[in-house]
SEKE-26698 format. One record per residue (C-alpha): residue in one letter; x, y, z. Coordinates in Angstrom, 2 decimals, padded with zeros to 5 digits. Example, Ala and Ser with C-alpha at 12.3 -4.5 7.8 and 13.67 -1.06 7.14 Angstrom:
<site residuo="A" xx="012.30" yy="-004.50" zz="007.80"/>
<site residuo="S" xx="013.67" yy="-001.06" zz="007.14"/>
This chain:
<site residuo="X" xx="001.98" yy="025.76" zz="-034.62"/>
<site residuo="X" xx="001.73" yy="026.92" zz="-030.99"/>
<site residuo="X" xx="-001.95" yy="025.94" zz="-030.87"/>
<site residuo="X" xx="-001.15" yy="022.43" zz="-032.07"/>
<site residuo="X" xx="001.64" yy="022.04" zz="-029.50"/>
<site residuo="X" xx="-000.66" yy="023.30" zz="-026.73"/>
<site residuo="X" xx="-003.43" yy="020.91" zz="-027.79"/>
<site residuo="X" xx="-000.99" yy="017.97" zz="-027.81"/>
<site residuo="X" xx="000.35" yy="018.95" zz="-024.37"/>
<site residuo="X" xx="-003.18" yy="019.14" zz="-022.92"/>
<site residuo="X" xx="-004.06" yy="015.77" zz="-024.47"/>
<site residuo="X" xx="-000.95" yy="014.09" zz="-023.01"/>
<site residuo="X" xx="-001.66" yy="015.65" zz="-019.60"/>
<site residuo="X" xx="-005.22" yy="014.27" zz="-019.65"/>
<site residuo="X" xx="-003.90" yy="010.81" zz="-020.58"/>
<site residuo="X" xx="-001.43" yy="010.94" zz="-017.68"/>
<site residuo="X" xx="-004.14" yy="011.94" zz="-015.20"/>
<site residuo="X" xx="-006.38" yy="009.15" zz="-016.50"/>
<site residuo="X" xx="-003.61" yy="006.58" zz="-016.04"/>
<site residuo="X" xx="-002.98" yy="007.70" zz="-012.45"/>
<site residuo="X" xx="-006.72" yy="007.76" zz="-011.64"/>
<site residuo="X" xx="-007.13" yy="004.21" zz="-012.95"/>
<site residuo="X" xx="-004.48" yy="002.95" zz="-010.52"/>
<site residuo="X" xx="-006.44" yy="003.97" zz="-007.42"/>
<site residuo="X" xx="-006.72" yy="000.85" zz="-005.26"/>
<site residuo="X" xx="-010.12" yy="-000.82" zz="-004.81"/>
<site residuo="X" xx="-012.23" yy="-000.24" zz="-001.73"/>
<site residuo="X" xx="-010.91" yy="-002.06" zz="001.35"/>
<site residuo="X" xx="-012.46" yy="-005.43" zz="002.24"/>
<site residuo="X" xx="-015.50" yy="-005.47" zz="004.55"/>
<site residuo="X" xx="-014.59" yy="-005.31" zz="008.22"/>
<site residuo="X" xx="-011.47" yy="-003.21" zz="007.67"/>
<site residuo="X" xx="-010.84" yy="-000.98" zz="010.65"/>
<site residuo="X" xx="-007.63" yy="000.59" zz="009.41"/>
<site residuo="X" xx="-005.03" yy="000.22" zz="006.70"/>
<site residuo="X" xx="-001.33" yy="000.85" zz="006.37"/>
<site residuo="X" xx="-000.21" yy="001.99" zz="002.94"/>
<site residuo="X" xx="003.23" yy="001.53" zz="001.35"/>
<site residuo="X" xx="004.69" yy="-000.59" zz="004.15"/>
<site residuo="X" xx="007.96" yy="-002.49" zz="004.04"/>
<site residuo="X" xx="008.20" yy="-005.40" zz="006.53"/>
<site residuo="X" xx="011.49" yy="-005.16" zz="008.41"/>
<site residuo="X" xx="010.90" yy="-007.71" zz="011.20"/>
<site residuo="X" xx="008.42" yy="-010.55" zz="011.51"/>
<site residuo="X" xx="007.83" yy="-013.32" zz="014.06"/>
<site residuo="X" xx="004.88" yy="-015.56" zz="014.94"/>
<site residuo="X" xx="003.42" yy="-012.99" zz="017.34"/>
<site residuo="X" xx="004.76" yy="-009.59" zz="016.19"/>
<site residuo="X" xx="005.48" yy="-007.63" zz="013.01"/>
<site residuo="X" xx="007.31" yy="-004.36" zz="012.44"/>
<site residuo="X" xx="006.82" yy="-002.31" zz="009.29"/>
<site residuo="X" xx="008.26" yy="000.96" zz="008.03"/>
<site residuo="X" xx="006.74" yy="003.44" zz="005.56"/>
<site residuo="X" xx="008.55" yy="005.56" zz="002.92"/>
<site residuo="X" xx="009.03" yy="008.35" zz="005.49"/>
<site residuo="X" xx="010.83" yy="005.88" zz="007.79"/>
<site residuo="X" xx="008.02" yy="005.86" zz="010.40"/>
<site residuo="X" xx="007.87" yy="002.40" zz="011.94"/>
<site residuo="X" xx="004.74" yy="000.57" zz="013.08"/>
<site residuo="X" xx="004.91" yy="-002.34" zz="015.51"/>
<site residuo="X" xx="001.89" yy="-004.66" zz="015.76"/>
<site residuo="X" xx="000.99" yy="-007.75" zz="017.76"/>
<site residuo="X" xx="-000.41" yy="-010.40" zz="015.40"/>
<site residuo="X" xx="-003.17" yy="-012.94" zz="015.84"/>
<site residuo="X" xx="-003.26" yy="-016.28" zz="013.97"/>
<site residuo="X" xx="-004.91" yy="-014.80" zz="010.83"/>
<site residuo="X" xx="-001.61" yy="-013.46" zz="009.43"/>
<site residuo="X" xx="000.22" yy="-015.31" zz="006.64"/>
<site residuo="X" xx="003.58" yy="-016.92" zz="007.30"/>
<site residuo="X" xx="006.49" yy="-014.49" zz="007.64"/>
<site residuo="X" xx="008.23" yy="-016.05" zz="004.64"/>
<site residuo="X" xx="005.60" yy="-014.38" zz="002.40"/>
<site residuo="X" xx="007.22" yy="-010.99" zz="002.94"/>
<site residuo="X" xx="010.39" yy="-010.70" zz="000.90"/>
<site residuo="X" xx="012.92" yy="-007.96" zz="001.55"/>
<site residuo="X" xx="011.98" yy="-005.76" zz="-001.40"/>
<site residuo="X" xx="008.17" yy="-005.81" zz="-001.46"/>
<site residuo="X" xx="006.17" yy="-002.72" zz="-000.53"/>
<site residuo="X" xx="002.59" yy="-003.57" zz="000.47"/>
<site residuo="X" xx="-000.73" yy="-002.02" zz="001.49"/>
<site residuo="X" xx="-002.19" yy="-003.84" zz="004.52"/>
<site residuo="X" xx="-005.91" yy="-003.94" zz="005.41"/>
<site residuo="X" xx="-006.31" yy="-004.79" zz="009.08"/>
<site residuo="X" xx="-008.86" yy="-004.95" zz="011.90"/>
<site residuo="X" xx="-008.40" yy="-003.96" zz="015.51"/>
<site residuo="X" xx="-008.90" yy="-006.27" zz="018.42"/>
<site residuo="X" xx="-006.92" yy="-007.69" zz="021.32"/>
<site residuo="X" xx="-004.29" yy="-008.35" zz="018.65"/>
<site residuo="X" xx="-004.23" yy="-007.06" zz="015.08"/>
<site residuo="X" xx="-006.32" yy="-009.15" zz="012.69"/>
<site residuo="X" xx="-005.07" yy="-009.52" zz="009.10"/>
<site residuo="X" xx="-007.68" yy="-009.13" zz="006.34"/>
<site residuo="X" xx="-005.62" yy="-008.72" zz="003.18"/>
<site residuo="X" xx="-002.62" yy="-007.08" zz="001.55"/>
<site residuo="X" xx="-001.69" yy="-006.04" zz="-001.97"/>
<site residuo="X" xx="001.24" yy="-004.57" zz="-003.85"/>
<site residuo="X" xx="001.50" yy="-000.80" zz="-003.42"/>
<site residuo="X" xx="000.89" yy="001.39" zz="-006.47"/>
<site residuo="X" xx="004.14" yy="002.75" zz="-007.92"/>
<site residuo="X" xx="003.25" yy="006.38" zz="-007.21"/>
<site residuo="X" xx="002.49" yy="005.72" zz="-003.52"/>
<site residuo="X" xx="006.01" yy="004.36" zz="-002.96"/>
<site residuo="X" xx="007.38" yy="007.81" zz="-003.77"/>
<site residuo="X" xx="005.22" yy="009.75" zz="-001.28"/>
């Protein structure tokens, strides 16, 4: 009976690891210089944006005209941003953060 319980536990553990591994985000888009993971937008204007991560570390960036409109960021969304450096920060893309990264 113990062997069966151990085999079932190992099988469930492998399934859990597989599920987590399959949620790894895709490679960043070409031209990405840096990325900010699990960011919550707290302030946004036409020229600036301020984000905070789960550890409450804030990041303030000056935006160029490649960024989407500020209304795209609702109060509850947690996003991964892929950005490029320059005179001002260039927006490449963003996506919803994986559930497990929100907890880190």
